[in-house]
PyMOL Python script that loads the backbone (N, CA, C, O; Angstrom):
from pymol import cmd

cmd.read_pdbstr("""\
ATOM      1  N   MET A   1      -3.244 -16.015  17.031  1.00  0.00           N
ATOM      2  CA  MET A   1      -3.648 -14.934  16.566  1.00  0.00           C
ATOM      3  C   MET A   1      -5.237 -14.883  16.323  1.00  0.00           C
ATOM      4  O   MET A   1      -5.842 -15.910  16.016  1.00  0.00           O
ATOM      5  N   GLU A   2      -5.772 -13.864  16.446  1.00  0.00           N
ATOM      6  CA  GLU A   2      -7.181 -13.712  16.147  1.00  0.00           C
ATOM      7  C   GLU A   2      -7.161 -13.329  14.783  1.00  0.00           C
ATOM      8  O   GLU A   2      -6.278 -12.658  14.248  1.00  0.00           O
ATOM      9  N   LYS A   3      -8.341 -13.861  14.161  1.00  0.00           N
ATOM     10  CA  LYS A   3      -8.509 -13.767  12.989  1.00  0.00           C
ATOM     11  C   LYS A   3     -10.049 -12.912  12.601  1.00  0.00           C
ATOM     12  O   LYS A   3     -11.118 -13.514  12.702  1.00  0.00           O
ATOM     13  N   ASN A   4      -9.987 -11.540  12.181  1.00  0.00           N
ATOM     14  CA  ASN A   4     -11.009 -10.437  12.188  1.00  0.00           C
ATOM     15  C   ASN A   4     -11.765 -10.882  10.780  1.00  0.00           C
ATOM     16  O   ASN A   4     -11.101 -10.957   9.746  1.00  0.00           O
ATOM     17  N   ASN A   5     -13.035 -11.141  10.786  1.00  0.00           N
ATOM     18  CA  ASN A   5     -13.848 -11.550   9.665  1.00  0.00           C
ATOM     19  C   ASN A   5     -14.301 -10.374   9.025  1.00  0.00           C
ATOM     20  O   ASN A   5     -14.971 -10.529   8.005  1.00  0.00           O
ATOM     21  N   GLN A   6     -14.050  -9.143   9.453  1.00  0.00           N
ATOM     22  CA  GLN A   6     -14.285  -8.020   8.350  1.00  0.00           C
ATOM     23  C   GLN A   6     -13.240  -7.902   7.289  1.00  0.00           C
ATOM     24  O   GLN A   6     -12.048  -7.833   7.589  1.00  0.00           O
ATOM     25  N   LEU A   7     -13.694  -7.876   5.968  1.00  0.00           N
ATOM     26  CA  LEU A   7     -13.009  -7.656   5.118  1.00  0.00           C
ATOM     27  C   LEU A   7     -12.504  -5.964   4.887  1.00  0.00           C
ATOM     28  O   LEU A   7     -13.249  -5.004   5.078  1.00  0.00           O
ATOM     29  N   ILE A   8     -11.146  -5.884   4.458  1.00  0.00           N
ATOM     30  CA  ILE A   8     -10.766  -4.675   4.109  1.00  0.00           C
ATOM     31  C   ILE A   8     -10.642  -4.382   2.976  1.00  0.00           C
ATOM     32  O   ILE A   8      -9.811  -4.988   2.301  1.00  0.00           O
ATOM     33  N   HIS A   9     -11.468  -3.310   2.383  1.00  0.00           N
ATOM     34  CA  HIS A   9     -11.601  -3.048   0.848  1.00  0.00           C
ATOM     35  C   HIS A   9     -10.349  -2.148   0.391  1.00  0.00           C
ATOM     36  O   HIS A   9      -9.669  -1.614   1.267  1.00  0.00           O
ATOM     37  N   GLY A  10     -10.018  -1.963  -1.040  1.00  0.00           N
ATOM     38  CA  GLY A  10      -8.891  -1.231  -1.371  1.00  0.00           C
ATOM     39  C   GLY A  10      -8.786   0.070  -1.089  1.00  0.00           C
ATOM     40  O   GLY A  10      -7.686   0.621  -1.079  1.00  0.00           O
ATOM     41  N   ASP A  11     -10.267   0.912  -0.746  1.00  0.00           N
ATOM     42  CA  ASP A  11     -10.146   2.290  -0.542  1.00  0.00           C
ATOM     43  C   ASP A  11      -9.586   2.122   1.149  1.00  0.00           C
ATOM     44  O   ASP A  11      -9.171   3.168   1.648  1.00  0.00           O
ATOM     45  N   GLU A  12      -9.569   1.268   1.750  1.00  0.00           N
ATOM     46  CA  GLU A  12      -9.325   1.086   3.610  1.00  0.00           C
ATOM     47  C   GLU A  12      -7.756   0.352   3.510  1.00  0.00           C
ATOM     48  O   GLU A  12      -7.152  -0.050   4.504  1.00  0.00           O
ATOM     49  N   ALA A  13      -7.314   0.278   2.316  1.00  0.00           N
ATOM     50  CA  ALA A  13      -5.933  -0.571   2.506  1.00  0.00           C
ATOM     51  C   ALA A  13      -4.854   0.180   3.653  1.00  0.00           C
ATOM     52  O   ALA A  13      -4.066  -0.378   4.416  1.00  0.00           O
ATOM     53  N   HIS A  14      -5.117   1.595   3.479  1.00  0.00           N
ATOM     54  CA  HIS A  14      -4.142   2.544   4.001  1.00  0.00           C
ATOM     55  C   HIS A  14      -4.369   2.344   6.035  1.00  0.00           C
ATOM     56  O   HIS A  14      -3.807   2.941   6.954  1.00  0.00           O
ATOM     57  N   LEU A  15      -5.194   1.492   6.040  1.00  0.00           N
ATOM     58  CA  LEU A  15      -5.938   1.553   7.609  1.00  0.00           C
ATOM     59  C   LEU A  15      -5.038   0.670   8.236  1.00  0.00           C
ATOM     60  O   LEU A  15      -4.670   0.818   9.402  1.00  0.00           O
ATOM     61  N   ILE A  16      -4.604  -0.415   7.357  1.00  0.00           N
ATOM     62  CA  ILE A  16      -3.988  -1.756   7.990  1.00  0.00           C
ATOM     63  C   ILE A  16      -2.733  -1.409   8.841  1.00  0.00           C
ATOM     64  O   ILE A  16      -1.781  -0.831   8.315  1.00  0.00           O
ATOM     65  N   ASP A  17      -2.731  -1.658   9.773  1.00  0.00           N
ATOM     66  CA  ASP A  17      -1.373  -1.633  10.525  1.00  0.00           C
ATOM     67  C   ASP A  17       0.130  -2.210   9.817  1.00  0.00           C
ATOM     68  O   ASP A  17       0.417  -3.281   9.282  1.00  0.00           O
ATOM     69  N   ALA A  18       0.886  -1.011  10.079  1.00  0.00           N
ATOM     70  CA  ALA A  18       2.333  -1.406   9.587  1.00  0.00           C
ATOM     71  C   ALA A  18       2.516  -2.770  10.075  1.00  0.00           C
ATOM     72  O   ALA A  18       2.612  -3.636   9.205  1.00  0.00           O
ATOM     73  N   LYS A  19       2.583  -3.125  11.289  1.00  0.00           N
ATOM     74  CA  LYS A  19       2.948  -4.355  12.154  1.00  0.00           C
ATOM     75  C   LYS A  19       2.422  -5.658  11.236  1.00  0.00           C
ATOM     76  O   LYS A  19       3.154  -6.595  10.916  1.00  0.00           O
ATOM     77  N   LYS A  20       1.082  -5.535  10.896  1.00  0.00           N
ATOM     78  CA  LYS A  20       0.589  -6.619   9.958  1.00  0.00           C
ATOM     79  C   LYS A  20       0.902  -6.821   8.559  1.00  0.00           C
ATOM     80  O   LYS A  20       0.769  -7.863   7.917  1.00  0.00           O
ATOM     81  N   ILE A  21       1.472  -5.345   8.038  1.00  0.00           N
ATOM     82  CA  ILE A  21       2.001  -5.659   6.519  1.00  0.00           C
ATOM     83  C   ILE A  21       3.389  -6.183   6.625  1.00  0.00           C
ATOM     84  O   ILE A  21       3.801  -6.973   5.776  1.00  0.00           O
ATOM     85  N   ARG A  22       4.087  -5.818   7.549  1.00  0.00           N
ATOM     86  CA  ARG A  22       5.575  -6.650   7.896  1.00  0.00           C
ATOM     87  C   ARG A  22       5.614  -7.831   8.082  1.00  0.00           C
ATOM     88  O   ARG A  22       6.534  -8.583   7.759  1.00  0.00           O
ATOM     89  N   GLU A  23       4.285  -8.203   8.804  1.00  0.00           N
ATOM     90  CA  GLU A  23       4.291  -9.651   9.064  1.00  0.00           C
ATOM     91  C   GLU A  23       3.693 -10.662   8.096  1.00  0.00           C
ATOM     92  O   GLU A  23       3.757 -11.886   8.215  1.00  0.00           O
ATOM     93  N   ALA A  24       3.106  -9.979   7.126  1.00  0.00           N
ATOM     94  CA  ALA A  24       2.528 -10.446   5.804  1.00  0.00           C
ATOM     95  C   ALA A  24       3.612 -10.706   4.614  1.00  0.00           C
ATOM     96  O   ALA A  24       3.765 -11.602   3.783  1.00  0.00           O
ATOM     97  N   THR A  25       4.351  -9.387   4.957  1.00  0.00           N
ATOM     98  CA  THR A  25       5.479  -9.507   3.817  1.00  0.00           C
ATOM     99  C   THR A  25       6.513 -10.870   4.135  1.00  0.00           C
ATOM    100  O   THR A  25       6.765 -11.821   3.394  1.00  0.00           O
ATOM    101  N   GLU A  26       6.866 -10.658   5.143  1.00  0.00           N
ATOM    102  CA  GLU A  26       7.621 -11.761   5.893  1.00  0.00           C
ATOM    103  C   GLU A  26       7.211 -13.220   5.458  1.00  0.00           C
ATOM    104  O   GLU A  26       7.914 -14.136   5.032  1.00  0.00           O
ATOM    105  N   LYS A  27       5.780 -13.147   5.711  1.00  0.00           N
ATOM    106  CA  LYS A  27       5.187 -14.981   5.172  1.00  0.00           C
ATOM    107  C   LYS A  27       5.786 -14.932   3.657  1.00  0.00           C
ATOM    108  O   LYS A  27       6.480 -15.770   3.081  1.00  0.00           O
ATOM    109  N   MET A  28       5.333 -13.780   3.239  1.00  0.00           N
ATOM    110  CA  MET A  28       5.529 -13.931   1.502  1.00  0.00           C
ATOM    111  C   MET A  28       7.019 -14.412   1.073  1.00  0.00           C
ATOM    112  O   MET A  28       7.253 -15.276   0.228  1.00  0.00           O
ATOM    113  N   VAL A  29       7.949 -13.708   1.799  1.00  0.00           N
ATOM    114  CA  VAL A  29       9.401 -13.645   1.774  1.00  0.00           C
ATOM    115  C   VAL A  29       9.316 -15.302   1.811  1.00  0.00           C
ATOM    116  O   VAL A  29       9.538 -15.930   0.776  1.00  0.00           O
ATOM    117  N   GLU A  30       9.079 -15.785   2.693  1.00  0.00           N
ATOM    118  CA  GLU A  30       9.403 -17.080   3.249  1.00  0.00           C
ATOM    119  C   GLU A  30       8.584 -18.071   2.184  1.00  0.00           C
ATOM    120  O   GLU A  30       9.159 -19.065   1.743  1.00  0.00           O
ATOM    121  N   MET A  31       7.490 -17.818   1.870  1.00  0.00           N
ATOM    122  CA  MET A  31       6.550 -18.619   0.654  1.00  0.00           C
ATOM    123  C   MET A  31       7.528 -18.690  -0.207  1.00  0.00           C
ATOM    124  O   MET A  31       7.937 -19.823  -0.462  1.00  0.00           O
ATOM    125  N   LEU A  32       8.130 -17.599  -0.844  1.00  0.00           N
ATOM    126  CA  LEU A  32       8.705 -17.495  -2.077  1.00  0.00           C
ATOM    127  C   LEU A  32      10.430 -17.865  -1.955  1.00  0.00           C
ATOM    128  O   LEU A  32      11.291 -17.834  -2.833  1.00  0.00           O
ATOM    129  N   GLY A  33      10.521 -18.193  -0.605  1.00  0.00           N
ATOM    130  CA  GLY A  33      12.113 -19.142  -0.850  1.00  0.00           C
ATOM    131  C   GLY A  33      13.247 -18.106  -0.816  1.00  0.00           C
ATOM    132  O   GLY A  33      14.443 -18.344  -0.985  1.00  0.00           O
ATOM    133  N   LEU A  34      12.596 -16.758  -0.537  1.00  0.00           N
ATOM    134  CA  LEU A  34      13.897 -15.915  -1.127  1.00  0.00           C
ATOM    135  C   LEU A  34      14.742 -15.612   0.424  1.00  0.00           C
ATOM    136  O   LEU A  34      14.248 -15.591   1.551  1.00  0.00           O
ATOM    137  N   ALA A  35      16.069 -15.411   0.041  1.00  0.00           N
ATOM    138  CA  ALA A  35      16.574 -15.399   1.312  1.00  0.00           C
ATOM    139  C   ALA A  35      16.423 -14.096   2.021  1.00  0.00           C
ATOM    140  O   ALA A  35      16.583 -14.015   3.239  1.00  0.00           O
ATOM    141  N   ALA A  36      16.203 -13.366   1.484  1.00  0.00           N
ATOM    142  CA  ALA A  36      15.662 -11.707   2.415  1.00  0.00           C
ATOM    143  C   ALA A  36      14.855 -11.072   1.743  1.00  0.00           C
ATOM    144  O   ALA A  36      14.794 -11.251   0.527  1.00  0.00           O
ATOM    145  N   GLY A  37      14.161 -10.306   2.298  1.00  0.00           N
ATOM    146  CA  GLY A  37      13.019  -9.501   1.826  1.00  0.00           C
ATOM    147  C   GLY A  37      13.405  -8.216   1.425  1.00  0.00           C
ATOM    148  O   GLY A  37      12.780  -7.525   0.620  1.00  0.00           O
ATOM    149  N   SER A  38      14.633  -7.844   2.102  1.00  0.00           N
ATOM    150  CA  SER A  38      15.529  -6.708   1.666  1.00  0.00           C
ATOM    151  C   SER A  38      16.871  -6.816   1.660  1.00  0.00           C
ATOM    152  O   SER A  38      17.381  -7.503   2.545  1.00  0.00           O
ATOM    153  N   THR A  39      17.450  -6.373   0.986  1.00  0.00           N
ATOM    154  CA  THR A  39      19.044  -6.225   0.423  1.00  0.00           C
ATOM    155  C   THR A  39      19.515  -5.062  -0.248  1.00  0.00           C
ATOM    156  O   THR A  39      18.689  -4.150  -0.291  1.00  0.00           O
ATOM    157  N   GLU A  40      20.260  -4.914  -0.609  1.00  0.00           N
ATOM    158  CA  GLU A  40      20.768  -3.398  -1.237  1.00  0.00           C
ATOM    159  C   GLU A  40      19.997  -3.360  -2.584  1.00  0.00           C
ATOM    160  O   GLU A  40      20.163  -4.104  -3.550  1.00  0.00           O
ATOM    161  N   GLY A  41      19.118  -2.335  -2.442  1.00  0.00           N
ATOM    162  CA  GLY A  41      18.289  -1.930  -3.897  1.00  0.00           C
ATOM    163  C   GLY A  41      17.051  -2.570  -3.965  1.00  0.00           C
ATOM    164  O   GLY A  41      16.258  -2.365  -4.884  1.00  0.00           O
ATOM    165  N   PHE A  42      16.824  -3.417  -2.939  1.00  0.00           N
ATOM    166  CA  PHE A  42      15.693  -4.561  -3.068  1.00  0.00           C
ATOM    167  C   PHE A  42      14.922  -4.482  -1.590  1.00  0.00           C
ATOM    168  O   PHE A  42      15.463  -5.077  -0.658  1.00  0.00           O
ATOM    169  N   ASP A  43      13.888  -3.887  -1.389  1.00  0.00           N
ATOM    170  CA  ASP A  43      13.301  -3.990  -0.064  1.00  0.00           C
ATOM    171  C   ASP A  43      11.620  -4.016  -0.183  1.00  0.00           C
ATOM    172  O   ASP A  43      10.857  -3.061  -0.325  1.00  0.00           O
ATOM    173  N   LEU A  44      11.370  -5.212  -0.091  1.00  0.00           N
ATOM    174  CA  LEU A  44       9.846  -5.639  -0.422  1.00  0.00           C
ATOM    175  C   LEU A  44       9.260  -5.012   0.820  1.00  0.00           C
ATOM    176  O   LEU A  44       8.345  -4.216   0.609  1.00  0.00           O
ATOM    177  N   TYR A  45       9.625  -5.228   2.124  1.00  0.00           N
ATOM    178  CA  TYR A  45       9.002  -4.452   3.235  1.00  0.00           C
ATOM    179  C   TYR A  45       8.720  -3.038   3.272  1.00  0.00           C
ATOM    180  O   TYR A  45       7.826  -2.628   4.013  1.00  0.00           O
ATOM    181  N   LYS A  46       9.460  -2.167   2.473  1.00  0.00           N
ATOM    182  CA  LYS A  46       9.443  -0.755   2.452  1.00  0.00           C
ATOM    183  C   LYS A  46       8.109  -0.677   1.401  1.00  0.00           C
ATOM    184  O   LYS A  46       7.089  -0.013   1.583  1.00  0.00           O
ATOM    185  N   VAL A  47       8.432  -1.576   0.224  1.00  0.00           N
ATOM    186  CA  VAL A  47       7.391  -1.506  -0.870  1.00  0.00           C
ATOM    187  C   VAL A  47       6.250  -1.552  -0.388  1.00  0.00           C
ATOM    188  O   VAL A  47       5.539  -0.554  -0.269  1.00  0.00           O
ATOM    189  N   MET A  48       5.880  -2.845  -0.006  1.00  0.00           N
ATOM    190  CA  MET A  48       4.401  -2.982   0.584  1.00  0.00           C
ATOM    191  C   MET A  48       4.108  -2.201   1.607  1.00  0.00           C
ATOM    192  O   MET A  48       2.918  -1.885   1.597  1.00  0.00           O
ATOM    193  N   GLU A  49       4.690  -1.778   2.455  1.00  0.00           N
ATOM    194  CA  GLU A  49       4.485  -0.775   3.405  1.00  0.00           C
ATOM    195  C   GLU A  49       3.834   0.455   2.873  1.00  0.00           C
ATOM    196  O   GLU A  49       2.694   0.833   3.142  1.00  0.00           O
ATOM    197  N   THR A  50       4.805   1.109   1.987  1.00  0.00           N
ATOM    198  CA  THR A  50       4.584   2.231   1.130  1.00  0.00           C
ATOM    199  C   THR A  50       3.429   2.103   0.120  1.00  0.00           C
ATOM    200  O   THR A  50       2.906   3.145  -0.274  1.00  0.00           O
ATOM    201  N   TYR A  51       2.990   0.921  -0.332  1.00  0.00           N
ATOM    202  CA  TYR A  51       1.848   0.766  -1.280  1.00  0.00           C
ATOM    203  C   TYR A  51       0.853   0.758  -0.513  1.00  0.00           C
ATOM    204  O   TYR A  51      -0.053   1.540  -0.800  1.00  0.00           O
ATOM    205  N   PHE A  52       0.705  -0.057   0.618  1.00  0.00           N
ATOM    206  CA  PHE A  52      -0.510   0.373   1.516  1.00  0.00           C
ATOM    207  C   PHE A  52      -0.870   1.274   2.216  1.00  0.00           C
ATOM    208  O   PHE A  52      -2.067   1.465   2.427  1.00  0.00           O
ATOM    209  N   LYS A  53       0.156   2.093   2.776  1.00  0.00           N
ATOM    210  CA  LYS A  53       0.172   3.226   3.723  1.00  0.00           C
ATOM    211  C   LYS A  53       0.306   4.388   2.978  1.00  0.00           C
ATOM    212  O   LYS A  53      -0.390   5.251   3.513  1.00  0.00           O
ATOM    213  N   ASP A  54       0.881   4.825   1.983  1.00  0.00           N
ATOM    214  CA  ASP A  54       0.979   6.318   1.384  1.00  0.00           C
ATOM    215  C   ASP A  54       0.273   6.135  -0.130  1.00  0.00           C
ATOM    216  O   ASP A  54       0.721   5.578  -1.133  1.00  0.00           O
ATOM    217  N   LEU A  55      -0.961   6.797   0.089  1.00  0.00           N
ATOM    218  CA  LEU A  55      -1.883   6.900  -1.122  1.00  0.00           C
ATOM    219  C   LEU A  55      -1.263   7.564  -2.243  1.00  0.00           C
ATOM    220  O   LEU A  55      -1.269   7.085  -3.377  1.00  0.00           O
ATOM    221  N   ASP A  56      -0.768   8.584  -1.956  1.00  0.00           N
ATOM    222  CA  ASP A  56       0.089   9.467  -3.068  1.00  0.00           C
ATOM    223  C   ASP A  56       1.021   8.310  -3.834  1.00  0.00           C
ATOM    224  O   ASP A  56       0.695   7.810  -4.910  1.00  0.00           O
ATOM    225  N   LYS A  57       2.183   7.983  -3.132  1.00  0.00           N
ATOM    226  CA  LYS A  57       2.831   6.794  -3.774  1.00  0.00           C
ATOM    227  C   LYS A  57       2.146   5.636  -4.374  1.00  0.00           C
ATOM    228  O   LYS A  57       2.618   5.337  -5.472  1.00  0.00           O
ATOM    229  N   ARG A  58       1.230   4.942  -3.997  1.00  0.00           N
ATOM    230  CA  ARG A  58       0.306   4.125  -4.565  1.00  0.00           C
ATOM    231  C   ARG A  58       0.085   4.482  -5.761  1.00  0.00           C
ATOM    232  O   ARG A  58       0.601   3.809  -6.653  1.00  0.00           O
ATOM    233  N   TYR A  59      -0.610   5.453  -6.052  1.00  0.00           N
ATOM    234  CA  TYR A  59      -1.265   6.199  -7.143  1.00  0.00           C
ATOM    235  C   TYR A  59      -0.106   6.159  -8.387  1.00  0.00           C
ATOM    236  O   TYR A  59      -0.318   5.752  -9.529  1.00  0.00           O
ATOM    237  N   GLU A  60       1.266   6.728  -7.822  1.00  0.00           N
ATOM    238  CA  GLU A  60       2.614   6.726  -8.616  1.00  0.00           C
ATOM    239  C   GLU A  60       2.640   5.202  -9.207  1.00  0.00           C
ATOM    240  O   GLU A  60       2.498   4.787 -10.357  1.00  0.00           O
ATOM    241  N   ILE A  61       2.829   4.665  -8.212  1.00  0.00           N
ATOM    242  CA  ILE A  61       3.285   3.192  -8.491  1.00  0.00           C
ATOM    243  C   ILE A  61       2.192   2.461  -9.344  1.00  0.00           C
ATOM    244  O   ILE A  61       2.523   1.532 -10.081  1.00  0.00           O
ATOM    245  N   ASN A  62       0.486   3.004  -9.214  1.00  0.00           N
ATOM    246  CA  ASN A  62       0.059   2.332 -10.394  1.00  0.00           C
ATOM    247  C   ASN A  62      -0.087   2.859 -11.596  1.00  0.00           C
ATOM    248  O   ASN A  62      -0.530   2.203 -12.539  1.00  0.00           O
ATOM    249  N   LYS A  63       0.320   4.267 -11.700  1.00  0.00           N
ATOM    250  CA  LYS A  63       0.564   4.880 -12.908  1.00  0.00           C
ATOM    251  C   LYS A  63       1.737   4.388 -13.589  1.00  0.00           C
ATOM    252  O   LYS A  63       1.569   4.253 -14.801  1.00  0.00           O
ATOM    253  N   CYS A  64       2.813   4.101 -13.174  1.00  0.00           N
ATOM    254  CA  CYS A  64       3.654   3.361 -13.752  1.00  0.00           C
ATOM    255  C   CYS A  64       3.378   1.895 -14.246  1.00  0.00           C
ATOM    256  O   CYS A  64       3.858   1.475 -15.299  1.00  0.00           O
ATOM    257  N   LEU A  65       2.572   1.135 -13.418  1.00  0.00           N
ATOM    258  CA  LEU A  65       2.371  -0.266 -13.946  1.00  0.00           C
ATOM    259  C   LEU A  65       1.038  -0.295 -14.775  1.00  0.00           C
ATOM    260  O   LEU A  65       0.635  -1.415 -15.089  1.00  0.00           O
ATOM    261  N   GLY A  66       0.189   0.966 -15.229  1.00  0.00           N
ATOM    262  CA  GLY A  66      -0.858   1.021 -15.871  1.00  0.00           C
ATOM    263  C   GLY A  66      -1.976   0.442 -15.208  1.00  0.00           C
ATOM    264  O   GLY A  66      -2.857  -0.094 -15.880  1.00  0.00           O
ATOM    265  N   ILE A  67      -2.054   0.493 -13.780  1.00  0.00           N
ATOM    266  CA  ILE A  67      -3.403   0.255 -13.073  1.00  0.00           C
ATOM    267  C   ILE A  67      -4.050   1.163 -12.957  1.00  0.00           C
ATOM    268  O   ILE A  67      -3.752   2.101 -12.217  1.00  0.00           O
ATOM    269  N   PRO A  68      -5.410   1.088 -13.874  1.00  0.00           N
ATOM    270  CA  PRO A  68      -6.156   2.387 -13.271  1.00  0.00           C
ATOM    271  C   PRO A  68      -6.675   2.844 -11.871  1.00  0.00           C
ATOM    272  O   PRO A  68      -6.801   1.899 -11.093  1.00  0.00           O
ATOM    273  N   GLU A  69      -6.942   3.831 -11.464  1.00  0.00           N
ATOM    274  CA  GLU A  69      -7.441   4.413 -10.169  1.00  0.00           C
ATOM    275  C   GLU A  69      -8.893   4.417 -10.104  1.00  0.00           C
ATOM    276  O   GLU A  69      -9.603   4.538 -11.102  1.00  0.00           O
ATOM    277  N   GLY A  70      -9.360   4.274  -8.819  1.00  0.00           N
ATOM    278  CA  GLY A  70     -10.798   4.637  -8.651  1.00  0.00           C
ATOM    279  C   GLY A  70     -11.151   5.870  -8.765  1.00  0.00           C
ATOM    280  O   GLY A  70     -10.362   6.774  -9.041  1.00  0.00           O
ATOM    281  N   CYS A  71     -12.498   6.031  -8.542  1.00  0.00           N
ATOM    282  CA  CYS A  71     -12.294   7.498  -8.341  1.00  0.00           C
ATOM    283  C   CYS A  71     -12.445   8.445  -6.927  1.00  0.00           C
ATOM    284  O   CYS A  71     -12.640   9.649  -6.764  1.00  0.00           O
ATOM    285  N   SER A  72     -12.261   7.317  -6.000  1.00  0.00           N
ATOM    286  CA  SER A  72     -11.866   8.154  -4.821  1.00  0.00           C
ATOM    287  C   SER A  72     -10.728   8.753  -4.573  1.00  0.00           C
ATOM    288  O   SER A  72     -10.663   9.832  -3.985  1.00  0.00           O
ATOM    289  N   TYR A  73      -9.503   7.956  -5.097  1.00  0.00           N
ATOM    290  CA  TYR A  73      -8.519   9.112  -5.217  1.00  0.00           C
ATOM    291  C   TYR A  73      -8.560  10.185  -5.837  1.00  0.00           C
ATOM    292  O   TYR A  73      -7.875  11.081  -5.346  1.00  0.00           O
ATOM    293  N   TYR A  74      -9.088  10.408  -6.694  1.00  0.00           N
ATOM    294  CA  TYR A  74      -9.447  11.399  -7.715  1.00  0.00           C
ATOM    295  C   TYR A  74     -10.137  12.665  -6.828  1.00  0.00           C
ATOM    296  O   TYR A  74      -9.819  13.845  -6.974  1.00  0.00           O
ATOM    297  N   MET A  75     -11.065  12.205  -5.959  1.00  0.00           N
ATOM    298  CA  MET A  75     -11.968  13.116  -5.036  1.00  0.00           C
ATOM    299  C   MET A  75     -10.991  13.638  -4.356  1.00  0.00           C
ATOM    300  O   MET A  75     -10.824  14.854  -4.447  1.00  0.00           O
ATOM    301  N   LYS A  76     -10.139  12.869  -3.536  1.00  0.00           N
ATOM    302  CA  LYS A  76      -9.032  13.268  -2.741  1.00  0.00           C
ATOM    303  C   LYS A  76      -8.144  14.496  -3.334  1.00  0.00           C
ATOM    304  O   LYS A  76      -7.857  15.436  -2.593  1.00  0.00           O
ATOM    305  N   GLU A  77      -7.772  14.467  -4.509  1.00  0.00           N
ATOM    306  CA  GLU A  77      -6.887  15.093  -5.252  1.00  0.00           C
ATOM    307  C   GLU A  77      -7.952  16.373  -5.236  1.00  0.00           C
ATOM    308  O   GLU A  77      -7.760  17.365  -4.534  1.00  0.00           O
ATOM    309  N   LYS A  78      -8.864  16.240  -5.931  1.00  0.00           N
ATOM    310  CA  LYS A  78      -9.534  17.355  -6.015  1.00  0.00           C
ATOM    311  C   LYS A  78     -10.237  18.590  -4.512  1.00  0.00           C
ATOM    312  O   LYS A  78     -10.580  19.769  -4.591  1.00  0.00           O
ATOM    313  N   ILE A  79     -10.216  17.872  -3.591  1.00  0.00           N
ATOM    314  CA  ILE A  79     -10.539  18.274  -2.511  1.00  0.00           C
ATOM    315  C   ILE A  79      -9.635  19.145  -2.152  1.00  0.00           C
ATOM    316  O   ILE A  79      -9.910  20.323  -1.927  1.00  0.00           O
ATOM    317  N   GLU A  80      -8.221  18.543  -2.046  1.00  0.00           N
ATOM    318  CA  GLU A  80      -7.034  19.212  -1.870  1.00  0.00           C
ATOM    319  C   GLU A  80      -6.573  20.392  -2.817  1.00  0.00           C
ATOM    320  O   GLU A  80      -5.839  21.326  -2.495  1.00  0.00           O
ATOM    321  N   GLU A  81      -7.186  20.147  -4.119  1.00  0.00           N
ATOM    322  CA  GLU A  81      -6.944  21.381  -4.715  1.00  0.00           C
ATOM    323  C   GLU A  81      -7.812  22.700  -4.409  1.00  0.00           C
ATOM    324  O   GLU A  81      -7.507  23.887  -4.523  1.00  0.00           O
ATOM    325  N   GLU A  82      -9.009  22.078  -3.980  1.00  0.00           N
ATOM    326  CA  GLU A  82      -9.858  23.168  -3.711  1.00  0.00           C
ATOM    327  C   GLU A  82      -9.718  23.844  -2.403  1.00  0.00           C
ATOM    328  O   GLU A  82     -10.078  24.988  -2.126  1.00  0.00           O
ATOM    329  N   VAL A  83      -9.125  22.945  -1.614  1.00  0.00           N
ATOM    330  CA  VAL A  83      -8.600  23.764  -0.370  1.00  0.00           C
ATOM    331  C   VAL A  83      -7.122  24.790  -0.612  1.00  0.00           C
ATOM    332  O   VAL A  83      -6.939  25.923  -0.166  1.00  0.00           O
ATOM    333  N   LYS A  84      -6.369  24.115  -1.301  1.00  0.00           N
ATOM    334  CA  LYS A  84      -5.120  25.238  -1.640  1.00  0.00           C
ATOM    335  C   LYS A  84      -5.739  26.340  -2.547  1.00  0.00           C
ATOM    336  O   LYS A  84      -5.189  27.440  -2.504  1.00  0.00           O
ATOM    337  N   SER A  85      -6.557  26.221  -3.167  1.00  0.00           N
ATOM    338  CA  SER A  85      -7.189  27.533  -3.816  1.00  0.00           C
ATOM    339  C   SER A  85      -7.753  28.680  -3.017  1.00  0.00           C
ATOM    340  O   SER A  85      -7.657  29.857  -3.365  1.00  0.00           O
ATOM    341  N   GLU A  86      -8.427  28.198  -1.773  1.00  0.00           N
ATOM    342  CA  GLU A  86      -9.215  29.007  -0.945  1.00  0.00           C
ATOM    343  C   GLU A  86      -8.343  29.949  -0.408  1.00  0.00           C
ATOM    344  O   GLU A  86      -8.763  30.806   0.370  1.00  0.00           O
TER     345      GLU A  86
END
""", "prot")
cmd.dss("prot")
cmd.show_as("cartoon", "prot")
cmd.util.cbc("prot")
cmd.orient("prot")
């Protein structure tokens, strides 16, 4: 497996390939000794992919956890609001 030396920053996390997110989640499941990463009412694969890929859902998850958002998310919201109002 080729290792990329370029680091991905938080505002670029949604650019990570879904396959890589799944592979990393599989490793996490294995390292934690979990029998499975998804069962009824429990799906780490979906949670991880959603958190990385869906900015709106990440915002909602962060809000529930009390994690402050950077201004880049709010800027995206502001631009979308301006486009809708035109």
